[in-house]
PyMOL CGO cylinders between C-alpha atoms (Angstrom):
from pymol import cmd
from pymol.cgo import CYLINDER

trace = [
    CYLINDER, 45.81, -14.87, 120.10, 43.93, -17.25, 118.90, 0.3, 1, 1, 1, 1, 1, 1,
    CYLINDER, 43.93, -17.25, 118.90, 43.35, -15.51, 115.56, 0.3, 1, 1, 1, 1, 1, 1,
    CYLINDER, 43.35, -15.51, 115.56, 46.72, -15.62, 115.44, 0.3, 1, 1, 1, 1, 1, 1,
    CYLINDER, 46.72, -15.62, 115.44, 47.04, -18.96, 115.11, 0.3, 1, 1, 1, 1, 1, 1,
    CYLINDER, 47.04, -18.96, 115.11, 43.91, -19.63, 113.39, 0.3, 1, 1, 1, 1, 1, 1,
    CYLINDER, 43.91, -19.63, 113.39, 45.54, -17.38, 110.27, 0.3, 1, 1, 1, 1, 1, 1,
    CYLINDER, 45.54, -17.38, 110.27, 48.48, -19.41, 110.98, 0.3, 1, 1, 1, 1, 1, 1,
    CYLINDER, 48.48, -19.41, 110.98, 46.79, -22.31, 110.75, 0.3, 1, 1, 1, 1, 1, 1,
    CYLINDER, 46.79, -22.31, 110.75, 45.88, -21.23, 107.06, 0.3, 1, 1, 1, 1, 1, 1,
    CYLINDER, 45.88, -21.23, 107.06, 49.51, -21.05, 105.80, 0.3, 1, 1, 1, 1, 1, 1,
    CYLINDER, 49.51, -21.05, 105.80, 49.74, -24.77, 106.95, 0.3, 1, 1, 1, 1, 1, 1,
    CYLINDER, 49.74, -24.77, 106.95, 46.71, -25.62, 105.99, 0.3, 1, 1, 1, 1, 1, 1,
    CYLINDER, 46.71, -25.62, 105.99, 47.92, -24.44, 102.13, 0.3, 1, 1, 1, 1, 1, 1,
    CYLINDER, 47.92, -24.44, 102.13, 51.05, -26.21, 102.38, 0.3, 1, 1, 1, 1, 1, 1,
    CYLINDER, 51.05, -26.21, 102.38, 49.10, -29.47, 103.00, 0.3, 1, 1, 1, 1, 1, 1,
    CYLINDER, 49.10, -29.47, 103.00, 47.07, -28.44, 99.71, 0.3, 1, 1, 1, 1, 1, 1,
    CYLINDER, 47.07, -28.44, 99.71, 50.11, -28.96, 98.34, 0.3, 1, 1, 1, 1, 1, 1,
    CYLINDER, 50.11, -28.96, 98.34, 52.11, -31.96, 99.61, 0.3, 1, 1, 1, 1, 1, 1,
    CYLINDER, 52.11, -31.96, 99.61, 48.31, -33.27, 98.97, 0.3, 1, 1, 1, 1, 1, 1,
    CYLINDER, 48.31, -33.27, 98.97, 49.08, -32.51, 95.63, 0.3, 1, 1, 1, 1, 1, 1,
    CYLINDER, 49.08, -32.51, 95.63, 52.23, -34.30, 96.12, 0.3, 1, 1, 1, 1, 1, 1,
    CYLINDER, 52.23, -34.30, 96.12, 50.19, -37.30, 96.73, 0.3, 1, 1, 1, 1, 1, 1,
    CYLINDER, 50.19, -37.30, 96.73, 48.33, -37.02, 94.20, 0.3, 1, 1, 1, 1, 1, 1,
    CYLINDER, 48.33, -37.02, 94.20, 45.31, -36.10, 96.09, 0.3, 1, 1, 1, 1, 1, 1,
    CYLINDER, 45.31, -36.10, 96.09, 44.00, -33.19, 93.72, 0.3, 1, 1, 1, 1, 1, 1,
    CYLINDER, 44.00, -33.19, 93.72, 40.17, -33.01, 95.02, 0.3, 1, 1, 1, 1, 1, 1,
    CYLINDER, 40.17, -33.01, 95.02, 41.96, -33.03, 98.54, 0.3, 1, 1, 1, 1, 1, 1,
    CYLINDER, 41.96, -33.03, 98.54, 44.69, -30.44, 97.25, 0.3, 1, 1, 1, 1, 1, 1,
    CYLINDER, 44.69, -30.44, 97.25, 41.89, -28.02, 96.45, 0.3, 1, 1, 1, 1, 1, 1,
    CYLINDER, 41.89, -28.02, 96.45, 39.69, -28.66, 99.53, 0.3, 1, 1, 1, 1, 1, 1,
    CYLINDER, 39.69, -28.66, 99.53, 42.83, -28.05, 101.59, 0.3, 1, 1, 1, 1, 1, 1,
    CYLINDER, 42.83, -28.05, 101.59, 43.68, -25.04, 99.86, 0.3, 1, 1, 1, 1, 1, 1,
    CYLINDER, 43.68, -25.04, 99.86, 40.59, -23.34, 100.00, 0.3, 1, 1, 1, 1, 1, 1,
    CYLINDER, 40.59, -23.34, 100.00, 40.26, -23.87, 103.63, 0.3, 1, 1, 1, 1, 1, 1,
    CYLINDER, 40.26, -23.87, 103.63, 43.39, -22.57, 104.27, 0.3, 1, 1, 1, 1, 1, 1,
    CYLINDER, 43.39, -22.57, 104.27, 42.34, -19.44, 102.64, 0.3, 1, 1, 1, 1, 1, 1,
    CYLINDER, 42.34, -19.44, 102.64, 38.86, -18.51, 104.25, 0.3, 1, 1, 1, 1, 1, 1,
    CYLINDER, 38.86, -18.51, 104.25, 40.90, -19.95, 107.91, 0.3, 1, 1, 1, 1, 1, 1,
    CYLINDER, 40.90, -19.95, 107.91, 43.66, -16.39, 106.81, 0.3, 1, 1, 1, 1, 1, 1,
    CYLINDER, 43.66, -16.39, 106.81, 40.76, -14.22, 105.95, 0.3, 1, 1, 1, 1, 1, 1,
    CYLINDER, 40.76, -14.22, 105.95, 38.66, -15.13, 109.00, 0.3, 1, 1, 1, 1, 1, 1,
    CYLINDER, 38.66, -15.13, 109.00, 41.79, -14.62, 111.20, 0.3, 1, 1, 1, 1, 1, 1,
    CYLINDER, 41.79, -14.62, 111.20, 42.26, -11.33, 109.83, 0.3, 1, 1, 1, 1, 1, 1,
    CYLINDER, 42.26, -11.33, 109.83, 38.79, -9.87, 109.72, 0.3, 1, 1, 1, 1, 1, 1,
    CYLINDER, 38.79, -9.87, 109.72, 38.19, -11.57, 113.07, 0.3, 1, 1, 1, 1, 1, 1,
    CYLINDER, 38.19, -11.57, 113.07, 41.53, -9.81, 114.22, 0.3, 1, 1, 1, 1, 1, 1,
    CYLINDER, 41.53, -9.81, 114.22, 41.37, -6.51, 112.90, 0.3, 1, 1, 1, 1, 1, 1,
    CYLINDER, 41.37, -6.51, 112.90, 37.03, -6.91, 114.72, 0.3, 1, 1, 1, 1, 1, 1,
    CYLINDER, 37.03, -6.91, 114.72, 38.85, -7.09, 117.79, 0.3, 1, 1, 1, 1, 1, 1,
    CYLINDER, 38.85, -7.09, 117.79, 41.51, -4.44, 117.19, 0.3, 1, 1, 1, 1, 1, 1,
    CYLINDER, 41.51, -4.44, 117.19, 37.98, -2.00, 117.47, 0.3, 1, 1, 1, 1, 1, 1,
    CYLINDER, 37.98, -2.00, 117.47, 39.64, -0.18, 114.48, 0.3, 1, 1, 1, 1, 1, 1,
    CYLINDER, 39.64, -0.18, 114.48, 36.32, 2.04, 113.59, 0.3, 1, 1, 1, 1, 1, 1,
    CYLINDER, 36.32, 2.04, 113.59, 36.16, 3.77, 117.01, 0.3, 1, 1, 1, 1, 1, 1,
    CYLINDER, 36.16, 3.77, 117.01, 37.79, 6.24, 115.48, 0.3, 1, 1, 1, 1, 1, 1,
    CYLINDER, 37.79, 6.24, 115.48, 39.02, 6.69, 111.76, 0.3, 1, 1, 1, 1, 1, 1,
    CYLINDER, 39.02, 6.69, 111.76, 42.26, 8.78, 111.58, 0.3, 1, 1, 1, 1, 1, 1,
    CYLINDER, 42.26, 8.78, 111.58, 44.22, 8.87, 108.57, 0.3, 1, 1, 1, 1, 1, 1,
    CYLINDER, 44.22, 8.87, 108.57, 46.92, 6.10, 109.33, 0.3, 1, 1, 1, 1, 1, 1,
    CYLINDER, 46.92, 6.10, 109.33, 43.87, 3.95, 109.36, 0.3, 1, 1, 1, 1, 1, 1,
    CYLINDER, 43.87, 3.95, 109.36, 42.37, 5.60, 106.05, 0.3, 1, 1, 1, 1, 1, 1,
    CYLINDER, 42.37, 5.60, 106.05, 45.54, 4.15, 104.58, 0.3, 1, 1, 1, 1, 1, 1,
    CYLINDER, 45.54, 4.15, 104.58, 45.87, 1.47, 105.84, 0.3, 1, 1, 1, 1, 1, 1,
    CYLINDER, 45.87, 1.47, 105.84, 42.14, 0.19, 104.74, 0.3, 1, 1, 1, 1, 1, 1,
    CYLINDER, 42.14, 0.19, 104.74, 43.62, 0.94, 101.07, 0.3, 1, 1, 1, 1, 1, 1,
    CYLINDER, 43.62, 0.94, 101.07, 46.90, -0.91, 101.07, 0.3, 1, 1, 1, 1, 1, 1,
    CYLINDER, 46.90, -0.91, 101.07, 45.51, -3.77, 102.86, 0.3, 1, 1, 1, 1, 1, 1,
    CYLINDER, 45.51, -3.77, 102.86, 43.01, -3.77, 99.93, 0.3, 1, 1, 1, 1, 1, 1,
    CYLINDER, 43.01, -3.77, 99.93, 45.19, -3.04, 97.29, 0.3, 1, 1, 1, 1, 1, 1,
    CYLINDER, 45.19, -3.04, 97.29, 47.61, -5.20, 97.94, 0.3, 1, 1, 1, 1, 1, 1,
    CYLINDER, 47.61, -5.20, 97.94, 45.11, -8.45, 98.60, 0.3, 1, 1, 1, 1, 1, 1,
    CYLINDER, 45.11, -8.45, 98.60, 43.96, -7.20, 95.13, 0.3, 1, 1, 1, 1, 1, 1,
    CYLINDER, 43.96, -7.20, 95.13, 46.92, -7.80, 93.45, 0.3, 1, 1, 1, 1, 1, 1,
    CYLINDER, 46.92, -7.80, 93.45, 47.48, -10.69, 95.15, 0.3, 1, 1, 1, 1, 1, 1,
    CYLINDER, 47.48, -10.69, 95.15, 44.44, -12.27, 94.54, 0.3, 1, 1, 1, 1, 1, 1,
    CYLINDER, 44.44, -12.27, 94.54, 45.29, -11.57, 91.26, 0.3, 1, 1, 1, 1, 1, 1,
    CYLINDER, 45.29, -11.57, 91.26, 48.57, -13.15, 90.81, 0.3, 1, 1, 1, 1, 1, 1,
    CYLINDER, 48.57, -13.15, 90.81, 47.70, -16.13, 92.80, 0.3, 1, 1, 1, 1, 1, 1,
    CYLINDER, 47.70, -16.13, 92.80, 44.28, -16.54, 90.43, 0.3, 1, 1, 1, 1, 1, 1,
    CYLINDER, 44.28, -16.54, 90.43, 43.84, -14.73, 87.30, 0.3, 1, 1, 1, 1, 1, 1,
    CYLINDER, 43.84, -14.73, 87.30, 47.37, -14.37, 86.13, 0.3, 1, 1, 1, 1, 1, 1,
    CYLINDER, 47.37, -14.37, 86.13, 47.98, -18.37, 85.22, 0.3, 1, 1, 1, 1, 1, 1,
    CYLINDER, 47.98, -18.37, 85.22, 46.20, -20.71, 83.25, 0.3, 1, 1, 1, 1, 1, 1,
    CYLINDER, 46.20, -20.71, 83.25, 44.24, -23.30, 84.93, 0.3, 1, 1, 1, 1, 1, 1,
    CYLINDER, 44.24, -23.30, 84.93, 46.00, -26.00, 85.22, 0.3, 1, 1, 1, 1, 1, 1,
    CYLINDER, 46.00, -26.00, 85.22, 48.35, -24.40, 86.37, 0.3, 1, 1, 1, 1, 1, 1,
    CYLINDER, 48.35, -24.40, 86.37, 48.30, -26.22, 89.64, 0.3, 1, 1, 1, 1, 1, 1,
    CYLINDER, 48.30, -26.22, 89.64, 46.55, -29.67, 88.48, 0.3, 1, 1, 1, 1, 1, 1,
    CYLINDER, 46.55, -29.67, 88.48, 49.99, -32.85, 88.53, 0.3, 1, 1, 1, 1, 1, 1,
    CYLINDER, 49.99, -32.85, 88.53, 51.98, -32.93, 85.66, 0.3, 1, 1, 1, 1, 1, 1,
    CYLINDER, 51.98, -32.93, 85.66, 49.74, -30.56, 83.58, 0.3, 1, 1, 1, 1, 1, 1,
    CYLINDER, 49.74, -30.56, 83.58, 51.43, -27.12, 85.12, 0.3, 1, 1, 1, 1, 1, 1,
    CYLINDER, 51.43, -27.12, 85.12, 54.19, -25.42, 83.34, 0.3, 1, 1, 1, 1, 1, 1,
    CYLINDER, 54.19, -25.42, 83.34, 56.03, -22.45, 84.68, 0.3, 1, 1, 1, 1, 1, 1,
    CYLINDER, 56.03, -22.45, 84.68, 54.94, -18.93, 84.32, 0.3, 1, 1, 1, 1, 1, 1,
    CYLINDER, 54.94, -18.93, 84.32, 57.62, -16.81, 83.05, 0.3, 1, 1, 1, 1, 1, 1,
    CYLINDER, 57.62, -16.81, 83.05, 55.46, -13.89, 81.65, 0.3, 1, 1, 1, 1, 1, 1,
    CYLINDER, 55.46, -13.89, 81.65, 53.51, -10.63, 83.80, 0.3, 1, 1, 1, 1, 1, 1,
    CYLINDER, 53.51, -10.63, 83.80, 54.38, -10.44, 86.92, 0.3, 1, 1, 1, 1, 1, 1,
    CYLINDER, 54.38, -10.44, 86.92, 56.28, -14.04, 87.10, 0.3, 1, 1, 1, 1, 1, 1,
    CYLINDER, 56.28, -14.04, 87.10, 59.15, -12.77, 85.19, 0.3, 1, 1, 1, 1, 1, 1,
    CYLINDER, 59.15, -12.77, 85.19, 60.12, -10.14, 87.88, 0.3, 1, 1, 1, 1, 1, 1,
    CYLINDER, 60.12, -10.14, 87.88, 60.50, -13.22, 90.26, 0.3, 1, 1, 1, 1, 1, 1,
    CYLINDER, 60.50, -13.22, 90.26, 59.65, -16.85, 91.79, 0.3, 1, 1, 1, 1, 1, 1,
    CYLINDER, 59.65, -16.85, 91.79, 57.36, -15.33, 93.77, 0.3, 1, 1, 1, 1, 1, 1,
    CYLINDER, 57.36, -15.33, 93.77, 55.78, -11.69, 93.39, 0.3, 1, 1, 1, 1, 1, 1,
    CYLINDER, 55.78, -11.69, 93.39, 52.56, -12.80, 96.17, 0.3, 1, 1, 1, 1, 1, 1,
    CYLINDER, 52.56, -12.80, 96.17, 55.13, -12.08, 98.55, 0.3, 1, 1, 1, 1, 1, 1,
    CYLINDER, 55.13, -12.08, 98.55, 55.55, -8.80, 98.25, 0.3, 1, 1, 1, 1, 1, 1,
    CYLINDER, 55.55, -8.80, 98.25, 51.32, -8.44, 97.41, 0.3, 1, 1, 1, 1, 1, 1,
    CYLINDER, 51.32, -8.44, 97.41, 50.50, -10.30, 100.90, 0.3, 1, 1, 1, 1, 1, 1,
    CYLINDER, 50.50, -10.30, 100.90, 53.08, -8.26, 102.53, 0.3, 1, 1, 1, 1, 1, 1,
    CYLINDER, 53.08, -8.26, 102.53, 51.73, -4.63, 101.64, 0.3, 1, 1, 1, 1, 1, 1,
    CYLINDER, 51.73, -4.63, 101.64, 48.26, -6.91, 102.37, 0.3, 1, 1, 1, 1, 1, 1,
    CYLINDER, 48.26, -6.91, 102.37, 49.33, -7.53, 105.80, 0.3, 1, 1, 1, 1, 1, 1,
    CYLINDER, 49.33, -7.53, 105.80, 50.82, -3.82, 106.21, 0.3, 1, 1, 1, 1, 1, 1,
    CYLINDER, 50.82, -3.82, 106.21, 48.09, -2.58, 106.01, 0.3, 1, 1, 1, 1, 1, 1,
    CYLINDER, 48.09, -2.58, 106.01, 45.89, -4.28, 108.09, 0.3, 1, 1, 1, 1, 1, 1,
    CYLINDER, 45.89, -4.28, 108.09, 48.51, -3.14, 110.31, 0.3, 1, 1, 1, 1, 1, 1,
    CYLINDER, 48.51, -3.14, 110.31, 48.01, -0.03, 110.32, 0.3, 1, 1, 1, 1, 1, 1,
    CYLINDER, 48.01, -0.03, 110.32, 43.78, 0.16, 110.80, 0.3, 1, 1, 1, 1, 1, 1,
    CYLINDER, 43.78, 0.16, 110.80, 43.94, -1.48, 114.19, 0.3, 1, 1, 1, 1, 1, 1,
    CYLINDER, 43.94, -1.48, 114.19, 45.21, -1.25, 117.55, 0.3, 1, 1, 1, 1, 1, 1,
    CYLINDER, 45.21, -1.25, 117.55, 45.24, -4.19, 118.60, 0.3, 1, 1, 1, 1, 1, 1,
    CYLINDER, 45.24, -4.19, 118.60, 48.83, -5.87, 119.72, 0.3, 1, 1, 1, 1, 1, 1,
    CYLINDER, 48.83, -5.87, 119.72, 47.72, -9.49, 118.50, 0.3, 1, 1, 1, 1, 1, 1,
    CYLINDER, 47.72, -9.49, 118.50, 47.24, -8.51, 114.82, 0.3, 1, 1, 1, 1, 1, 1,
    CYLINDER, 47.24, -8.51, 114.82, 50.58, -6.43, 114.86, 0.3, 1, 1, 1, 1, 1, 1,
    CYLINDER, 50.58, -6.43, 114.86, 52.06, -10.21, 115.70, 0.3, 1, 1, 1, 1, 1, 1,
    CYLINDER, 52.06, -10.21, 115.70, 49.92, -11.64, 112.98, 0.3, 1, 1, 1, 1, 1, 1,
    CYLINDER, 49.92, -11.64, 112.98, 51.57, -8.98, 110.67, 0.3, 1, 1, 1, 1, 1, 1,
    CYLINDER, 51.57, -8.98, 110.67, 54.61, -10.69, 111.74, 0.3, 1, 1, 1, 1, 1, 1,
    CYLINDER, 54.61, -10.69, 111.74, 54.61, -13.66, 112.25, 0.3, 1, 1, 1, 1, 1, 1,
    CYLINDER, 54.61, -13.66, 112.25, 52.24, -14.48, 109.12, 0.3, 1, 1, 1, 1, 1, 1,
    CYLINDER, 52.24, -14.48, 109.12, 54.32, -13.30, 106.31, 0.3, 1, 1, 1, 1, 1, 1,
    CYLINDER, 54.32, -13.30, 106.31, 57.71, -15.10, 107.98, 0.3, 1, 1, 1, 1, 1, 1,
    CYLINDER, 57.71, -15.10, 107.98, 54.89, -18.36, 107.47, 0.3, 1, 1, 1, 1, 1, 1,
    CYLINDER, 54.89, -18.36, 107.47, 54.26, -17.41, 104.19, 0.3, 1, 1, 1, 1, 1, 1,
    CYLINDER, 54.26, -17.41, 104.19, 58.33, -16.59, 103.15, 0.3, 1, 1, 1, 1, 1, 1,
    CYLINDER, 58.33, -16.59, 103.15, 58.85, -20.30, 104.70, 0.3, 1, 1, 1, 1, 1, 1,
    CYLINDER, 58.85, -20.30, 104.70, 56.27, -21.74, 102.75, 0.3, 1, 1, 1, 1, 1, 1,
    CYLINDER, 56.27, -21.74, 102.75, 57.32, -20.00, 99.48, 0.3, 1, 1, 1, 1, 1, 1,
    CYLINDER, 57.32, -20.00, 99.48, 60.81, -21.38, 99.88, 0.3, 1, 1, 1, 1, 1, 1,
    CYLINDER, 60.81, -21.38, 99.88, 59.03, -25.12, 100.86, 0.3, 1, 1, 1, 1, 1, 1,
    CYLINDER, 59.03, -25.12, 100.86, 56.77, -24.46, 97.19, 0.3, 1, 1, 1, 1, 1, 1,
    CYLINDER, 56.77, -24.46, 97.19, 60.13, -22.93, 95.39, 0.3, 1, 1, 1, 1, 1, 1,
    CYLINDER, 60.13, -22.93, 95.39, 62.64, -26.11, 96.91, 0.3, 1, 1, 1, 1, 1, 1,
    CYLINDER, 62.64, -26.11, 96.91, 60.09, -29.06, 97.09, 0.3, 1, 1, 1, 1, 1, 1,
    CYLINDER, 60.09, -29.06, 97.09, 56.81, -28.70, 94.95, 0.3, 1, 1, 1, 1, 1, 1,
    CYLINDER, 56.81, -28.70, 94.95, 56.83, -26.71, 92.43, 0.3, 1, 1, 1, 1, 1, 1,
    CYLINDER, 56.83, -26.71, 92.43, 59.89, -28.71, 91.16, 0.3, 1, 1, 1, 1, 1, 1,
    CYLINDER, 59.89, -28.71, 91.16, 58.34, -32.11, 90.78, 0.3, 1, 1, 1, 1, 1, 1,
    CYLINDER, 58.34, -32.11, 90.78, 54.48, -30.12, 89.78, 0.3, 1, 1, 1, 1, 1, 1,
    CYLINDER, 54.48, -30.12, 89.78, 55.28, -27.23, 87.17, 0.3, 1, 1, 1, 1, 1, 1,
    CYLINDER, 55.28, -27.23, 87.17, 57.12, -28.62, 84.34, 0.3, 1, 1, 1, 1, 1, 1,
    CYLINDER, 57.12, -28.62, 84.34, 60.64, -26.26, 83.29, 0.3, 1, 1, 1, 1, 1, 1,
    CYLINDER, 60.64, -26.26, 83.29, 60.91, -25.05, 86.42, 0.3, 1, 1, 1, 1, 1, 1,
    CYLINDER, 60.91, -25.05, 86.42, 64.20, -26.00, 86.95, 0.3, 1, 1, 1, 1, 1, 1,
    CYLINDER, 64.20, -26.00, 86.95, 64.56, -23.81, 84.07, 0.3, 1, 1, 1, 1, 1, 1,
    CYLINDER, 64.56, -23.81, 84.07, 62.73, -20.80, 85.12, 0.3, 1, 1, 1, 1, 1, 1,
    CYLINDER, 62.73, -20.80, 85.12, 65.05, -21.80, 89.05, 0.3, 1, 1, 1, 1, 1, 1,
    CYLINDER, 65.05, -21.80, 89.05, 68.20, -20.87, 87.01, 0.3, 1, 1, 1, 1, 1, 1,
    CYLINDER, 68.20, -20.87, 87.01, 66.60, -17.34, 84.71, 0.3, 1, 1, 1, 1, 1, 1,
    CYLINDER, 66.60, -17.34, 84.71, 64.16, -16.27, 87.21, 0.3, 1, 1, 1, 1, 1, 1,
    CYLINDER, 64.16, -16.27, 87.21, 65.36, -15.12, 90.78, 0.3, 1, 1, 1, 1, 1, 1,
    CYLINDER, 65.36, -15.12, 90.78, 63.78, -16.10, 93.43, 0.3, 1, 1, 1, 1, 1, 1,
    CYLINDER, 63.78, -16.10, 93.43, 62.14, -12.90, 95.51, 0.3, 1, 1, 1, 1, 1, 1,
    CYLINDER, 62.14, -12.90, 95.51, 64.70, -9.99, 95.16, 0.3, 1, 1, 1, 1, 1, 1,
    CYLINDER, 64.70, -9.99, 95.16, 62.23, -8.25, 91.89, 0.3, 1, 1, 1, 1, 1, 1,
    CYLINDER, 62.23, -8.25, 91.89, 64.43, -7.99, 88.99, 0.3, 1, 1, 1, 1, 1, 1,
    CYLINDER, 64.43, -7.99, 88.99, 63.23, -5.19, 86.89, 0.3, 1, 1, 1, 1, 1, 1,
    CYLINDER, 63.23, -5.19, 86.89, 66.03, -4.78, 83.36, 0.3, 1, 1, 1, 1, 1, 1,
    CYLINDER, 66.03, -4.78, 83.36, 66.14, -7.88, 81.77, 0.3, 1, 1, 1, 1, 1, 1,
]
cmd.load_cgo(trace, "trace")
């Protein structure tokens, strides 16, 4: 259960990083965001290890590992490589409306869910499954707060982006 709480705390730290950005503490924002990501990764690996997934590998577990790796790779790409460097800097960022960001405003939610589903398929632990349910729900609440409070204040053109791009349900065709 501690791992579930540590991972949830990681999402809260990421939310605090956005609050620090709103308050103008850019360096604190970066540290809190890094700490939140580190807490999430550490908790996920700890819960996976506690589930003793390595005791015997099944097709489902191997598929889960591949799914988790694919979800994580897509999440990292979406949050770090598909955005210009200054996107997260106060008063310098502009809403990105191309690439994965043209499909919906929070595409990372999907990749995070895929990653967590994959981890859940790997493990045999109720705590890991609890994390696979609780963490994506917290992430969804976090994305909602970003969409309504943080991004309209920190990203130029975000209000227009909200009017033209759906929040979560992907738009596959324009």
